[in-house]
N, C-alpha and C positions, 0 to 999 in steps of 0.2 A: 685649967680650962677656964676658971672663973677669971683669973688674970688676964687671959687671953681675950676674952670677950670684954673685959674693963678695957683693955688697950684699944680693941676695935672700936668701941664706943666713943673713946677719947679721941680716936683718929677721925670717927664720924663727925665728932663735935667741931674739929678743926678743919673739916672740909670747907673749902672756898663757898662762900654763899652763892656767887654765880652758878658753880657746878651743881650744888646741891638744889637749886631751883630748876635745873633743866633735866635732871635725872628723874626716872618714873620708878616707883616701887615694883619689885619683882616678887610675886608670890612663889614661895617654894612649894613643892609638892608635898602633901601630907605624909609624915614619916619619912621624908627623904633627907639623908644626912650628907648628901654630896655638896651642899652649900652650908656656911654658917648662917644662922637665922637669929631674928631678934625674937622678942617674946610674942609678936604678932604672926611670926611666921614669914616675916619679910626677910628676903636675902640681903645679907649685910654687905656694903660696899666699902672699897678702900677710898682714901681721900682723893684718887684720881677717878672714881666711879666705877672700878672694877669690882665684879662680884668676888667675894671670897669662897674659894673651893675648899673642901676638906681633903684629906689624904685619900678618901675613897672615891674621889670624883673620876668618872669615865666620861668619854665623848657621848656616850648613850644618856647621860644625866644631864646634857646640855639643856639651858632654859633659854627661851626667847627673851631678850633684853639683857642677858648676861653673856651668851655665846651665840649671838645671832648668825655668826659665819658658820656655826656647826648644825643650824636648823635645817632639817631635809628640804631639798628644793621642791617645788610644786611640780607633780608629775606632768610632763607635755604641755607646758605652757603655751598658750596660742594666744595671738591678738585678735580681738573681735573683727569679724568680717566688716569691711567698710560699707557703709549704706550708699548704695548706688542710686541715683534717680531713676524713677520708674520710666521705662521706655515707652513712649506713646507711638503706637503704630500709625504709619502715614495713612491718610484717607484713602479709602478705596476708590478709584475713579473707573467708572465703566468706559469701555472703548466705545466710540460712537458706531452706531449701527447703521451699515450702508444701506442707502436707500434701495428699494426694489424698482427697478425700471418697469414702466408700463408701456413698452415699445411694441409695435406690431404693424404688419403692412397687409394690406387687402387689395386684391386685383380682381376688377370685374370686367370679363371681356366677353367676345362673341357678340351675336346680334340679340341676346337676352338683355343687354343693358342699353345697347343703341342700334337701332337700324341703319342700314346702310344709308350714308349722307344725311344721317339725323343726329341731333342734340338733344332729343327729348327722352327722358327716363321712362323705361317700361315699368309697369306693375311689378313684373319680377324683378327689376333692377331695384326698386324701392324697397321690396322686401329684404333683398339680400343686404342693402345697406343699413336697414333697421336691426338686422339680425347680427352680422359680422363687424360692423363698425359701431352703431350707436349702442348696441347692447354691450360690447366690450369696453366703449369709453366710460360706461358707468363704474368700472373697476379701477379707473385711475383717479387719484387725488389731486393731481396737477397735470395739465396738459401743456407741454412747452413748445410742440410744435405739430401742426396738422396741415399736411400739404396735399393737394389734389393734383395729379399729373394726368392730363388729357393727351389721348393719342388718336392717330388717324391712319388709314391704309394709305397706299400709294396712288391710288386712282384719284386723278384730278391734278390740278397744279399744286406746286409746293406752298404757294401764298394761300390758296384755298383751304388746303388742309390744314394750315397753321391756325386760321381762324376758326375752322370746324373743332379742332382739338381744344382750343380755348373756350369755344361755347360748351363742350362736353365737360370740362373741369368745373365750369361755372355752374352748370346744372347740378352736378353732384355737391357742390359746396352749398348751394342754396337749400336743397334737401336737408343737407346736415344741420344747417342753421336753424331751420324750422323745427327740428327735433330736439335741440338741446342748447343750453347757453354755453357754448363752446368759445374758446379764445378765437383770436382772429385766424381765419382760415385763409391760407396761400393758395392760389391757383396758378398752374403753369401749363401752358399748351406746349407740347412738343412735336407738334405736326406729324409728319411721316419719317422722322429722324431716327426713330428706334424700332423697326418693324421686328416681329417675332416669327412671322409665318413665311414659308419658302414656296413661293408659287411661280410657276413659269408663265410668263406673258402670253404665251401662245395658247393658253387655256382659252376655252369660249367664255364670253363675257360673264355669263351667269355663273359658270364654275369658278372664274376668277375671283368674283364677288364672294362667293362662298369660301374659297379657300383663305382670303385675307380676312376673314372674320375676326381672328385673334388680335390682328393689329388695331381693330376699332374697340378700344379698351380705355379704362380708367384705373389708376393706381393711387390708392390713399395711404400715406405713411403717417404715422402717429408717433410721437416721442414725448414721454412723460414719466411721472412717479406713480406707482401703484398706492392704493390705500394700505 
């Protein structure tokens, strides 16, 4: 045994310098005789860097640095999860809110607004305009269109009735202007062209005037946006 160790030492001394510099000492297990060891417990190597095994060596005695290929592999090796850039959610955009219309139509008819052959507003007509038009216009944030249509019955000439319907539309527009700072008010006289009453010409004059009262009317149309 002493001669064998001396031979190993001699071989170690004869080891090429470059190989000796690249090898790392392998510490044998305490009390392990599977490898030949020097006085420090370091496994002895051959001139070619191989660890010297004893006759009792088994694969279970393998040491890292001597028999790396016999080292048990790491269980279930997995590569680290790649770091993905943080996903920034797109900015939330709210759908535009559709404007609420402020559209309405008011019709004032019969002799409560205009007497026969008249274009002067009655007190009853003024109250209705204040309540049904001026009061409702206060709920509009914007008025895009305000049109007043004047009408007349068929009694008289078409030319006269046209002028009468224009004066009636103008009287209503003037009252509305005095009640609020409204946008431009458009007035249109339609004369006797759009009758609503169905009255026979054979009726007595007074009865015919009363029957045609619905034709003596004013229609106010408003288009706008609510508040």
